BADO-881714 format. One line per field, with one value per residue (C-alpha): y, x, z. Coordinates in Angstrom, 1 decimal. Layout:
BEGIN
Y	(Y,...)
X	(X,...)
Z	(Z,...)
***
This chain:
BEGIN
Y	(20.1,18.5,17.6,18.4,15.4,16.1,13.5,11.8,11.6,9.3,7.0,6.5,5.7,3.2,1.4,1.3,-0.2,-2.8,-3.7,-4.0,-6.2,-8.5,-9.0,-9.6,-12.9,-11.7,-9.7,-6.2,-5.1,-2.0,-0.2,-2.4,-5.6,-7.6,-7.7,-4.0,-2.8,-5.6,-5.0,-1.3,-1.6,-0.4,-1.9,1.5,2.1,5.8,5.7,5.3,6.1,4.7,3.8,3.9,0.2,-2.3,-4.5,-7.7,-8.8,-12.5,-12.3,-9.9,-9.4,-7.7,-5.0,-4.1,-3.9,-1.7,0.7,1.0,1.6,4.2,6.0,5.9,7.2,9.4,7.9,8.2,4.7,3.5,0.4,-1.9,-4.8,-6.6,-4.0,-3.0,0.6,2.7,5.9,4.4,5.1,5.2,6.9,9.0,9.0,7.7,6.3,2.9,0.7,-2.0,-4.7,-7.1,-9.0,-12.3,-12.3,-14.2,-16.6,-17.1,-18.9,-19.7,-20.4,-21.8,-22.3,-18.7,-17.4,-15.5,-15.3,-13.9,-12.8,-11.3,-8.0,-9.4,-11.4,-10.7,-10.9,-14.0,-15.8,-14.9,-15.9,-19.3,-20.0,-19.0,-20.5,-23.9,-23.5,-22.0,-18.5,-15.1,-11.9,-8.8,-7.5,-5.5,-6.3,-7.3,-10.4,-9.3,-6.4,-6.6,-7.0,-4.7,-1.4,-2.3,-2.8,0.3,2.6,1.0,-2.1,-1.5,-4.5,-7.2,-7.6,-4.0,-3.7,-7.1,-6.9,-3.5,-2.5,-4.6,-2.3,-2.9,-6.6,-6.0,-7.7,-6.7,-5.8,-6.1,-2.9,-2.1,1.6,4.1,3.5,-0.2,-1.0,-4.0,-3.1,-5.1,-2.9,-3.8,-2.5,-3.5,-2.9,0.4,1.3,4.8,3.4,0.7,3.5,5.2,2.1,1.6,4.3,6.2,4.3,3.5,6.6,5.1,2.1,-1.1,-3.6,-7.0,-9.0,-8.5,-10.6,-10.4,-11.6,-13.8,-14.5,-17.7,-18.0,-20.1,-22.5,-20.5,-16.9,-15.5,-13.0,-11.4,-8.3,-6.7,-4.7,-1.7,0.0,3.7,5.0,3.4,4.5,7.4,5.2,2.3,4.3,6.0,2.6,1.4,4.4,3.4,-0.2,0.4,2.7,0.0,-3.2,-5.8,-6.0,-9.3,-7.6,-5.8,-3.9,-1.8,0.0,0.1,2.3,1.1,-1.4,-5.1,-8.0,-8.1,-10.4,-10.2,-8.8,-5.1,-5.5,-3.5,-0.3,1.2,-0.1,0.3,-2.8,-3.3,-5.9,-7.5,-10.2,-11.8,-13.6,-15.3,-19.0,-18.4,-17.7,-17.6,-14.4,-12.9,-13.7,-12.2,-8.9,-8.9,-9.6,-6.4,-4.3,-6.4,-5.7,-1.9,-1.8,-4.8,-5.3,-5.6,-8.5,-10.3,-12.9,-14.1,-17.4,-19.2,-19.1,-20.0,-17.0,-17.2,-17.0,-13.8,-12.2,-12.5,-11.7,-8.1,-8.9,-8.7,-5.1,-3.9,-5.8,-5.2,-2.6,-0.5,3.3,4.3,7.4,7.3,9.9,9.3,11.0,10.1,11.1,12.1,11.3,9.7,11.7,12.7,15.6,13.5,10.7,13.1,14.3,10.8,9.6,12.7,12.1,8.3,9.1,10.6,7.1,6.3,4.1,0.6,1.9,4.5,3.7,4.9,2.7,3.6,1.6,1.4,1.6,1.7,-1.6,-2.7,0.0,2.8,1.4,1.9,5.1,8.0,8.3,4.6,4.5,7.0,6.2,9.6,9.2,6.7,8.7,8.6,6.2,6.0,6.2,7.0,6.3,7.1,5.6,5.8,2.7,2.2,0.6,3.2,6.4,8.2,7.8,9.4,12.9,11.9,9.4,11.6,14.4,12.0,11.2,14.8,16.0,13.4,14.4,18.2,18.0,15.8,17.8,20.0,16.8,15.3,14.8,15.2,12.9,10.8,7.2,6.8,3.7,5.2,8.4,9.0,9.2,13.0,13.1,10.7,12.2,13.8,17.5,17.4,16.0,19.0,19.7,16.1,14.9,17.6,16.6,12.9,13.2,16.6,18.7,16.7,13.3,14.8,16.5,13.1,11.4,14.2,13.4,9.8,10.8,12.9,9.9,7.1,8.8,12.4,12.3,11.4,8.4,7.0,9.8,8.2,7.8,10.2,11.7,12.8,15.0,15.5,18.8,19.2,20.2)
X	(9.7,9.1,11.6,10.9,11.0,11.1,9.3,11.1,9.6,6.6,8.3,11.3,8.9,7.0,10.1,11.6,8.3,8.2,11.9,11.0,8.0,10.2,12.8,10.5,10.2,6.8,4.4,3.5,-0.1,-1.0,-4.2,-6.1,-5.1,-8.1,-6.4,-5.5,-8.5,-7.9,-4.1,-4.5,-7.1,-6.2,-7.5,-9.0,-11.4,-11.5,-8.3,-9.2,-6.1,-4.7,-0.9,1.0,1.8,1.7,4.8,3.7,7.1,7.9,11.3,13.7,15.3,12.2,12.6,16.0,14.4,11.5,13.8,16.1,13.2,11.6,14.9,15.5,12.1,11.5,8.2,7.2,7.6,5.0,5.7,3.0,3.7,0.7,-1.6,-3.4,-2.1,-5.1,-3.4,-2.9,0.7,1.2,-2.1,-0.9,-2.0,0.6,3.0,4.9,3.4,5.7,3.4,5.3,2.2,3.4,6.7,5.6,8.3,8.7,11.7,11.4,14.5,13.0,16.3,17.3,13.7,14.2,11.8,12.7,9.9,9.5,7.7,4.3,3.8,0.6,0.1,-2.0,0.6,3.4,1.3,0.5,4.2,5.4,2.5,3.5,6.8,5.2,6.4,4.8,6.1,4.4,2.2,-1.0,-4.5,-5.9,-4.5,-5.1,-2.7,0.7,3.9,6.1,4.2,3.3,7.0,8.2,5.7,5.3,3.1,0.7,-1.4,-2.1,1.5,2.6,2.8,4.4,6.9,6.8,6.0,6.7,9.6,11.1,11.4,13.0,16.4,17.6,16.4,17.7,17.1,17.3,18.2,17.3,20.8,20.2,22.6,21.6,22.3,21.9,20.7,20.9,22.3,25.8,25.6,24.3,22.9,21.7,19.7,18.3,17.2,15.4,13.6,12.1,9.4,10.5,8.2,9.2,11.3,14.8,14.4,12.5,12.9,13.2,13.5,12.7,14.1,12.2,12.9,10.0,8.7,7.6,3.9,1.6,-0.7,-3.7,-4.0,-6.6,-8.5,-11.9,-14.0,-16.1,-18.9,-20.9,-24.1,-24.0,-25.4,-22.5,-19.6,-18.4,-18.2,-16.7,-14.0,-13.1,-12.8,-10.7,-8.3,-7.9,-7.4,-5.0,-2.7,-0.4,-1.0,1.7,3.2,1.6,-1.9,-2.6,-5.9,-7.7,-10.9,-13.2,-16.3,-18.6,-21.1,-20.6,-21.3,-24.9,-27.0,-24.6,-25.5,-25.8,-24.8,-27.8,-26.4,-23.0,-21.1,-17.9,-15.8,-12.7,-10.8,-7.7,-5.1,-3.1,0.0,1.4,1.0,-0.7,-4.3,-5.4,-3.4,-4.8,-8.4,-7.7,-6.7,-9.8,-11.9,-10.6,-12.1,-15.2,-15.8,-15.3,-17.3,-19.6,-20.1,-23.5,-22.0,-18.7,-16.9,-13.7,-12.0,-8.7,-8.3,-5.7,-3.6,-4.6,-8.2,-7.7,-5.4,-8.0,-11.1,-11.3,-10.8,-14.5,-14.7,-12.3,-13.1,-11.1,-12.6,-13.9,-13.9,-12.0,-10.5,-8.5,-7.2,-5.0,-3.2,-1.2,-2.9,-0.9,-3.6,-7.0,-8.4,-12.0,-11.8,-10.5,-12.9,-15.8,-14.6,-14.0,-17.4,-19.2,-17.4,-18.1,-21.8,-21.8,-21.3,-24.4,-23.0,-21.5,-18.5,-17.6,-15.4,-12.9,-10.0,-8.0,-4.7,-3.2,0.6,3.5,5.1,7.8,6.7,7.4,10.8,12.3,14.4,12.8,15.9,16.3,14.0,12.2,8.8,7.5,6.5,7.4,6.0,2.3,0.4,-2.5,-2.9,-6.4,-7.6,-10.9,-12.1,-15.0,-15.2,-18.0,-19.0,-21.5,-20.0,-23.1,-21.7,-18.4,-19.1,-20.7,-18.1,-15.2,-16.7,-16.8,-13.1,-12.1,-14.3,-12.8,-9.3,-9.9,-11.7,-9.0,-6.1,-5.8,-5.0,-2.6,1.1,3.6,3.6,1.1,1.1,2.2,0.3,-3.1,-3.0,-5.8,-5.4,-5.3,-2.1,-0.2,-1.2,1.3,1.6,0.0,2.8,4.8,2.7,1.8,5.5,6.3,3.3,4.4,8.1,8.8,11.8,14.7,13.7,12.7,16.1,17.7,15.4,16.2,19.9,19.2,17.1,19.9,22.3,20.1,17.5,18.6,16.4,13.3,12.4,10.6,8.2,4.8,4.4,4.4,7.4,10.5,11.9,15.6,17.1,18.8,16.5)
Z	(-10.0,-13.3,-16.0,-19.7,-22.0,-25.7,-27.9,-30.8,-34.3,-34.6,-37.2,-34.9,-32.0,-34.0,-35.2,-31.6,-30.3,-33.0,-32.2,-28.5,-29.3,-31.4,-28.6,-25.6,-23.9,-22.9,-25.1,-26.1,-26.3,-28.2,-29.2,-31.7,-30.0,-28.6,-25.2,-25.1,-23.0,-20.4,-20.4,-19.8,-17.0,-13.6,-10.3,-9.6,-12.5,-11.8,-13.9,-17.6,-19.7,-22.9,-22.8,-26.1,-25.4,-22.5,-22.0,-20.3,-19.0,-19.3,-17.6,-15.9,-19.3,-20.5,-17.8,-19.3,-22.8,-21.7,-19.8,-22.8,-25.2,-23.0,-22.8,-26.5,-27.5,-24.5,-23.5,-19.9,-18.3,-15.9,-13.8,-12.5,-10.1,-8.6,-10.0,-6.9,-6.4,-5.4,-6.6,-10.1,-10.7,-14.5,-15.2,-18.1,-21.7,-24.2,-21.7,-22.0,-19.3,-18.0,-16.5,-14.1,-13.0,-14.6,-12.7,-9.6,-8.6,-4.9,-3.2,0.5,2.6,5.8,7.6,7.4,7.4,4.2,1.2,-2.3,-4.6,-8.1,-8.4,-9.7,-6.5,-4.5,-0.8,-1.1,-3.2,-0.8,2.2,0.7,0.1,3.6,5.6,4.2,6.2,9.3,8.4,7.5,6.1,7.6,4.7,4.2,5.2,1.8,0.2,-3.4,-3.2,-4.8,-2.7,-4.7,-4.3,-0.8,0.2,-1.6,0.1,3.6,4.2,7.1,8.1,10.7,11.8,12.1,15.8,16.3,13.4,11.8,8.2,5.2,4.3,7.8,6.9,3.6,3.7,0.2,-3.3,-6.9,-8.9,-12.6,-12.9,-15.6,-17.2,-17.2,-14.3,-12.1,-8.5,-5.3,-2.4,1.3,4.5,3.4,-0.4,-1.8,1.6,0.6,-2.2,0.2,2.5,-0.3,-1.6,1.9,1.6,-1.5,-3.9,-7.4,-7.9,-8.4,-10.7,-11.3,-8.5,-10.1,-6.8,-3.1,-0.3,3.0,6.5,7.7,11.2,12.8,12.7,14.8,13.0,14.3,15.2,17.6,15.6,15.3,15.9,18.5,16.8,18.2,17.0,16.2,19.5,21.4,19.2,21.5,24.6,22.7,21.0,24.3,25.9,23.0,23.5,27.1,26.3,23.4,25.4,26.7,24.6,24.1,20.6,19.8,19.6,16.3,16.3,13.6,14.3,11.3,10.8,8.0,7.0,7.9,5.6,4.4,6.6,9.5,12.9,12.6,8.9,7.7,9.2,9.8,12.8,14.6,14.7,16.8,14.7,16.0,15.4,18.3,16.9,19.9,20.7,24.0,23.1,26.7,27.2,24.1,25.1,28.5,26.8,24.6,27.7,29.2,26.4,26.4,30.0,29.6,26.4,26.0,22.2,20.4,18.4,18.2,16.3,18.0,17.1,16.5,12.7,10.1,9.1,5.5,6.4,8.4,6.0,3.2,5.3,4.0,0.3,-0.7,0.4,-2.3,-5.6,-8.7,-10.9,-8.1,-8.3,-5.2,-3.4,-0.2,2.2,5.2,8.1,11.2,14.5,17.5,20.0,20.5,23.4,24.0,21.6,18.8,19.5,19.3,15.8,14.5,15.7,14.1,10.8,10.9,11.5,8.0,6.5,4.5,1.8,1.9,0.0,2.6,5.6,8.1,9.4,12.5,12.8,16.3,15.8,18.2,19.1,16.7,14.2,16.6,17.7,14.3,14.3,12.4,10.1,9.4,6.4,4.1,5.7,6.8,10.5,13.2,16.2,15.4,17.7,15.2,11.5,10.1,6.6,4.9,1.7,-0.8,-2.9,-5.4,-8.7,-9.9,-11.3,-10.0,-6.5,-7.2,-6.1,-2.8,-1.7,-2.8,-0.7,2.3,2.1,1.7,4.5,6.9,6.0,6.2,9.6,11.2,9.9,13.0,15.0,12.4,12.8,9.9,6.9,4.9,3.9,0.3,-0.4,0.6,-1.3,-3.7,-7.5,-7.5,-5.4,-7.7,-11.0,-13.2,-12.6,-9.2,-7.0,-5.8,-2.8,-2.1,-2.1,0.5,2.6,2.6,3.4,4.9,4.0,5.4,4.0,0.7,0.3,0.9,-1.6,-4.2,-3.8,-4.6,-7.6,-8.9,-8.6,-10.0,-12.2,-13.1,-16.3,-14.2,-16.3,-13.3,-12.7,-13.0,-9.2,-6.3,-8.0,-6.3,-9.1,-9.6,-8.7,-12.1,-15.0)
***
C-alpha cells in the first residue's frame, strides 16, 4: 500500500530548502548546525534518524511553506506536535521534519466551555490554562505528552469513563491539506474529514488548531491508589473485576503492575496498584465506592486523598522521562474473568525491571456510549484496554524489555477484541514499510476503507505517510 515518490535533482532540493529557510518566520535546522542533534531528537531515543532538515515552525504560515516545499522536492514530510509520540512518527532518514512544538497558544472561552490550542501544546500546558477557569479537557495520563497526536489517535486517561476520549471532546479543527488548502472540520463543516481526524492520526493534513469542549472540574479530585504485594495479585485483581463491573461514570480506574516509587511502601518490588480518580464534587460517595473494594481486597498499602487536578494529572510523569528507550504493545480485552486474570497475573509476575509494566484501563461509561461508527477510533465495545511497556535508559536492556512487551501481547491475543490503540503502538508498527498489517489490525476492514476514501480525497499523493499510514488506493 505504498506510493512511489521520485526524488528531484540534488541541486534543486538544496535551492528549495534554502528558499524555504529564507522565508520562514521560525527557523530551519540542518546537518552541521550546532542545534541539529537536539532538533532531530525524538522523545523515544530508540529512534535515531537524521532528517534532511528540521523546520521549527514559528507560525501557521510556516506550515504552508513546509508543505509546499515538501511537495516541490518530493521529500517525505514528517509532522511533530508536542513531540511525545512513542511510535516515533517521522522516523525516516532524509525526510523533512516539521516541528510544531513552538506553536503553543491557548485560548480559553469559559462561558462556552471551549478551548482552542495550537498543535505544539502539551497536556500540562492545556491543564494549567483550563484549571484557572475551573475547567478540564479529557486528556491522557502523562502531562508531558502533546495534545495534537493524542487527539488525532484517541486520548485515553483519567477522564475517559466520565467524559470519553480526547477525540470525543474535539469540537472542531483547522487543517492544512497536502494541496495547501485551509479547511475547517467539524460536525457541520467537512464532517467526513472531521470523522477521519478523530482516530485516523495525521494522515490527512497538518492540524493547525484544535478546539475542544471542556468539562467543569471540582477544585479537588478524590484520587489515589490501593497497592498489593505479588502474592495477593490474583485475589485482588478478581476483586477489582467484581467491583469494576458496575461503576458510576465518575470513577476512572487504571490497574498498574510494576515497581512503585523507590522508597515507597512495597516500592522495592513489583506491585499491583489500583489507581483511580473520582471527579464528582461528592467525595463521600467516592470514598464509599473505594471502601467497597478495600473491604473485598484489603490493600497492603494505600494513598488516597483529595488533591488538585494538576497534581494528579502529572503524578506519572517521572516514569516516562524524555530520552527513554521505549516499546509499547496494546490490545482491547472483552472480559476480565478468572481465566484472563490468571494469565494477566502470570505475565505481570515476569516484571523484573523498573522499566517494565502493564496497565489495565477500565473503560465503559461515556467512552462506551459513543456509537462505533461515530469516529475512526477502532473499538467502543471493549470493557478493558491493556497496554504493556518496556521503558529503559540503558541499551543493554533493550532485548529483555522488548521481549516482555511482545510476550504479554502474544499471550493475551486469544482474549483480545478487534482493534488496537494508535497512540500506544510501538516504533516497529509505525515505521515506513511496515504498516500494511498494522493499519488493518488497528482499524479493521470497514473503517479502513472509509479512511482510504478520505486519503484519496485529501492526500492522494501520500505526502503525509510518516505515521501509521493509511495509503491512498490510487498509485
